[in-house]
N, C-alpha and C positions, 0 to 999 in steps of 0.2 A: 800368242799367235799360233794357229793350228800348224801342226806338222803333218806331212802326208800329202795327199792329192785327191782331187775329185775330177772326174771326166767332165768335159763340156756338156752342158745339159743337166748336171747335178750340182751346180754351184749353190743352189738353194739349201742343199743338205749341209754344205760347208758353212753357210751363213747361220743356219740354226744351231749347228754344233758350236760355233764361236759364241753365239748369243747365249747359249746355255750357261757359259761361264760367267756371264753377267747377271742373268735372271735367276740363277740358282746357286746354292753354295757348293759348286763343283770344286773338287780338289784335283783329281786326274780322271781322264775318261778317254774312250776311243769308240769309234763307230766304223763299221765296214758294211758295204753293200755290194752284193754280186747281182748282176743281171745277165741272164743267158749264159751262165757259167763263167763269167769274167768279172773281176773286181772293177767296179766303177767309182767307188768311194772307199778310201782308206785313210782315216784321220785320227790323230791323237793329240793330246795336249795336257798340260798340267804336271802334277807331281805324283809319281808312283809311291814314293816314300820320302821322308824328310831328306832333302839334299839330293834326291835322285829323280830326274825327270822321267816322265812316261815315254816309252819308245815303242816301236812297231811290235816288238816281241814281248812286251809286258803282259803278264798274266795276272788275273785277279780272281778271288773266290766269287763264283756266280750262283751259289746256293742252289735253288730248285731248277735252274736251267739244266741241272743234272738229269732231271726227269726226261728232258728231250733226248739226251744221249741214251738212257736206258730204253726209252720207248722206240728209238730208232733200231736198237738191237733186237727188240721184241718183234717189230714189224719185219725186219729182215729175216728172222727165223720163220715167221708166218709165211712170208712171201716165198721162201725156199721150201715150204711144205713140211718143215720140221716142228711146227707149233700150230695148233688150232686155237685161236683166241677165244673161241666159244666152247671149248671143251673144259671139263673140270680140271683144275690145276693138279688134282690128285693123279691124273693120268701120267704126269711127268714127275711128280713129287708125292709119292704115296702117303708119307707121314703127315702131309698138310691137312688131310681131310678130317682129322680129329676135331671134336668139340663143335660139331655142326657146320663145318666148312666144306662139306662134300660137294656142294653145288657151286662153289665160288669158281669163276673162270678168270682167265687173264684179262678179258675185256672188262669185267667188273672192277678189277684193280686199276686198270688203265683209266676207267671212268670214275674212280673214287667211290664205287658203289658196293665194295666187298663187305662193309660192316666191321672192318678191323683197322680203323684209323690210328689206333694207339694200342699199346700192350698193357695188360694188367701188371706184368712183371716189371720191376725196376732193375735195370742192368747197370753195371758200372761202365765208366768210359773204356776201361781195358776189355771188358766183355763185349762191348759194341765193336771195338776194333778187331776183336778176334773172330767175328762173323758168326761162328757156329752157335754161341749162346743166344744170339738174336733169332736165328733160324729155329732153334728149339723152343724159344718163347713164343714164336709165331705158331708153331705146331700146337702148343698148349692153349692158344688164345680162343675164346669164344667170341663170336661176332656180337657187336653191340646192337645190331638190328638184323632183321632177315635180309641176307645178302640179295642185292638187286632191287630192293624196295625204296631205298633212300640213298643219298650220297653226302659225303663230307670229305674234305681234303685229307688224304692219307699220309701226308708228310713223309716221314722217314720210312714208314712201313711199306709204302709204295715201292721204294727202291729195293728194300730187302726181299720182298716177296717176288717181284719180277726179276731181281738179280739172281735169286736162287733158282727160278725157272730157267734163266739163261745158263746157270751153272749145271743144272741137272741135264740139260740138253747138250751143252758144248764141253762140259768139264772145266770151264773157266768162269771166274767171277766176271761181272759185267764190265768192270774197268779194263781188265786184260783182254776180254773178248772184243770190246770196242777198239782198243788200240790195234789188235791183230787184223781185224777185218775192215776198219775204216781209218782210224787215226794215223797209224804208221804208213799204210799205203798212200794216203793223200797228204801226209805231212802236216796234219792239223794240230795246232797248239791247243789241245783240249784234253783233259784227263779227269778221271774219277780215281783219285789217289795220286797226288802230285809227286813225281820223282824228285829225290833230293837234288838232282842235278839242275832242276829248274828253279830252285829257291832264289838264286840271284836275280831272277826276272820277276819275282813275285811282288805285286803291289801291296801296300799296307792299307787295310780298311780303316776308316774313321767315321765317327757318328756325326750326323748333322744335329744341330740344336733343335729341341722341340719334338723329337720323335716320341709319340705316345708310348707309355709303358705297356708291357704285356699284362694280361689279367693275372690273378694270383696263381700259385703253383698247383692248386687243385683243379683249376679250370681246364676243361677238356682241350681247349685250343692250346693252352700253354703246355699241357702234357704231350700233345701231338708234336709241337714244334721242338720241345726239349727232350723227348723220350723220357718223360717222367722226371726231368731234372738232371739227367745224366749229362746232357749237353746244355750249354748256356745259350741264351738268345735275348737280346742281341749282343751279349758280351763279346768284346773284341780282344782285350789285352789281359783278361783274367786267365788263369791256368785253363788250358783246353778251350780257350776262346777261338774266335774265327780268324785271328792272326797267328795262331799257334801251328807251326809246321807239323806237329804230331797229329792234330786234327785233320789238316789238309792232306796229309800223306796217307790217311787210312781210307779204307773202302767204305764210303758213306753215299750210296748211290741215289738216295732220295734228295739230297741237298748238298753234297760235298764236291761238286765239280769245280775245277779251276781252269780258266781258259783265257785266251786273248779274244779280242773282238773278231779278228780275222779267222781265228780257229772256229769260233761258234758260227759265224756267218758262212764260212766254208762248209761246215757240216750240213747246214740246211740247203745251201746251194748244191752240194754234192747229192743230197737226197732228191731234189726236185729237177735238176738239170744235168748234173754231173759237172766236174771241174777238172782242169788239167788233162784233158783228153780221155777221162774216164766216163763211162756211161752213168746215167743217173742211177742212184741206189734204189729208190723206191719207184715202182711202176705207177702209172696213172691209176690203175685199179687199187693199188695199195693205198695211195693217197686218198682216193675216194672213200675207202673204208675208214681211214684214220680220221677224216674230217666229218664223218657222220656223227651228229650230236648224240651223246650218251647221257650227259647230265647237265642240268641247268636249274635256275630258280632257287627256291629255299632249300637249304641243306639241313642235315640232322641237327645242327646247332641253332637253326632258326635264322641264319644269315642269308641274305640274297644280295650279293655284290654285283650281280649282272654277268657273272662269269658263265661261259659256255664251254663244256668239255667234250672233245671227241675221245678217241682212244689213245690216251696218253698225252694229249696236247690241248692247250687252250685254243679256242676257235675265235674268229672275228666277232667282236662284241662292241658296239658303239659306246656303251656305258662303262665297260670294264677294260677291254684290250682291243681297241680299234687297230686293225691291220689293213689288208688290201681287199679282202673279199672272201667269198665262200670257200675258196681253196687254200686259205691261209691257215697255218697251224704253227704253234710255238710254245715256249715256256718262259716264265719270268723268274727272277731271283729276288731275294728279300732286299737287296741293297739298291734296287732300281734297274738291274740288268734285264735285258729282254732280247730274245732271238726268235726268229721265225722264218719259215719258207713258204713259198706260194708257187705252184707249178703253172698256174694260169699266166702269171706275170713273169715267171722265170726268175724269181727273186730269192736271195738269201740275205738276211739282215741280222746284224747284232750290234747292240750298244752295251758297253760295260763301263763301270765306274767304281771308284773306291770310296766315295762319299755316300753313306747310306742315308737317303732322304726319308724313306718310309712311305706310308699310305698317302695316296694322292699324287705321287711323284709323276710329273708330266714330262720329264726329260726325254725318255724314249718315244713317247707318243708324239712329241713335237717333231722329232726326226722322222718318224714314220709318215707323218702328214706331209713333210717335205718330199720324201721319196714318192709318195702318192701323186703329189703335184708334178714332180719331174717326169713321172711315167705318163702323165696326161690322162 
């Protein structure tokens, strides 16, 4: 039975959330919806870990939902006039321009068009955790294609490049900068680099049966997702897997966020409407810039999943990520998690779960459809 609550008029979301536990191999999950800066749905159910029920404060790895956090930081810096998204990254990070990267802009990275989705250099887990070896490898990297002419998902490199831009401008890595300017002031339960003090609230990931295997280790997609094998995927309980506090505690800004549903939904609500008496973080003009399509269609690997990308965010797409409309922007995570905001509807939404269902996962889409119906 669901715990939490749903406002009158949003009972359909509660019904779908409950039905997900029957229709899918749910283990534990939560959904939060803000409308107009106020939470109207906050529900959770199931098991966070063996013998421990999910509760309001439970946090879970949300994988590439991290990109939404990093992108928010980037757009805040641009909105404040500290970063030009269309200027060469070398303006802020001079060493970046080596090996043919002098024309790459932050917007190219935000739209996965920079030509550096993976690194040639293979780094160890400890080197990735140390940050600087990754940055030096990026500086040495040649683009796989002429920057700006094609796109392919930039996986972990997305977070490290934009995270270093944040560091060059602010002096802080993106996880610390986010907590200082957004997370701590608003009390949001979302981190890039989970504090040890939050480990008792951490949900344990579990695999659903039948998830298709990744391609072989030499395939570009596998190299993107695993940083050339230094990270495992979808490995959970192996050393340095996605249940390992050592992995979740490090700064992995492309895919290493940990959050609660209310933390993620609150982030997007704060961006588009403001919450708890705070003004909205992103102006209408900034949102307009963020939701302008940058990439879509067939990518460098030849795939066309129907995804549409703005600057750092997935956009509304009927065949890939249906949201609410043209002003919707968000990011998903490998386990089925999804969060987005929309300033036309004044919505911040997040669904998180610890059962990793994989490709074709409809759990979040069903909830979004219910929200859409409730909004009329």
